[in-house]
C-alpha positions in Angstrom: -33.5 -109.8 91.7 -36.3 -107.1 92.5 -34.4 -104.4 90.2 -35.0 -106.7 87.2 -38.7 -106.6 87.9 -38.9 -102.8 88.2 -37.0 -102.6 84.9 -39.6 -104.7 83.2 -42.5 -102.5 84.7 -40.9 -99.5 83.3 -40.6 -100.8 79.8 -44.3 -101.8 79.5 -45.2 -98.3 80.4 -47.7 -96.9 77.7 -47.1 -93.3 78.7 -43.4 -93.5 77.4 -44.6 -94.0 73.8 -47.2 -91.1 74.1 -44.1 -88.8 75.2 -41.8 -90.1 72.2 -44.9 -89.0 69.8 -45.1 -85.5 71.6 -41.4 -85.3 70.8 -41.8 -86.1 67.1 -44.7 -83.6 66.8 -42.5 -80.9 68.3 -39.8 -81.7 65.7 -42.4 -81.3 62.9 -43.9 -78.3 64.2 -40.3 -76.7 64.4 -39.9 -77.6 61.1 -42.8 -76.1 59.5 -42.2 -72.8 61.6 -38.7 -72.6 60.0 -40.3 -73.3 56.4 -42.8 -70.6 56.9 -40.2 -68.2 58.3 -37.9 -68.8 55.4 -40.6 -68.4 52.8 -40.2 -65.0 51.0 -44.1 -64.5 50.7 -44.0 -64.9 54.6 -47.1 -62.6 55.8 -45.2 -61.7 59.0 -42.6 -59.6 57.2 -42.8 -56.0 55.9 -40.1 -56.3 53.0 -41.4 -55.7 49.2 -41.0 -59.0 47.1 -41.4 -59.4 43.6 -41.8 -63.2 42.4 -41.9 -64.1 38.9 -43.1 -67.6 38.0 -42.5 -69.2 34.6 -40.3 -66.3 33.1 -40.4 -66.0 29.3 -43.2 -68.4 29.0 -46.8 -67.8 27.8 -48.2 -68.6 31.2 -45.8 -66.3 33.2 -47.3 -64.9 36.5 -45.7 -62.2 38.6 -46.6 -61.7 42.4 -45.8 -58.5 44.1 -45.9 -58.2 47.5 -45.9 -54.5 49.0 -46.1 -54.5 52.9 -49.4 -56.3 53.6 -50.6 -56.2 49.9 -50.3 -59.0 47.5 -51.1 -58.3 44.0 -51.2 -61.2 41.2 -50.5 -60.3 37.6 -51.0 -63.0 34.8 -49.4 -62.8 31.5 -51.9 -63.1 28.4 -49.4 -64.8 26.2 -49.6 -62.1 23.4 -46.7 -59.7 22.8 -47.2 -56.2 23.2 -50.7 -56.8 24.9 -51.9 -54.8 27.9 -53.1 -51.4 29.0 -50.9 -48.3 28.9 -49.7 -46.0 26.2 -46.1 -45.2 24.7 -44.3 -43.0 27.1 -41.1 -42.4 25.1 -38.0 -44.2 23.4 -35.3 -45.8 24.8 -31.7 -46.0 22.7 -28.7 -48.3 23.3 -25.5 -46.6 22.9 -22.3 -48.2 21.5 -20.9 -48.7 25.1 -24.2 -50.8 25.9 -25.8 -47.9 28.0 -29.1 -46.9 27.5 -30.7 -43.5 27.1 -34.5 -42.8 27.6 -36.1 -40.0 25.7 -39.6 -39.1 27.1 -42.1 -37.9 24.6 
């Protein structure tokens, strides 16, 4: 009979519920760390990454990460707009290949 009384005391221990909460938080933290590690824009990697959001749309954005430098470009929505000059001409051949002829 004394063994049953000890079982009831362990069931009423509030520390056990705190231990369960700590376990839940550890699982959540591990999931967040895995999400950060699988993100292509992870700040801890040295890989070069280019991400294009909304391709072909007027609000297209391009994010380029080279090492630790992250650059953000946003389309103006106009065709042929931007800075620069004509550098040459590209021709498509009958076999589908391209030939670039610089000026």
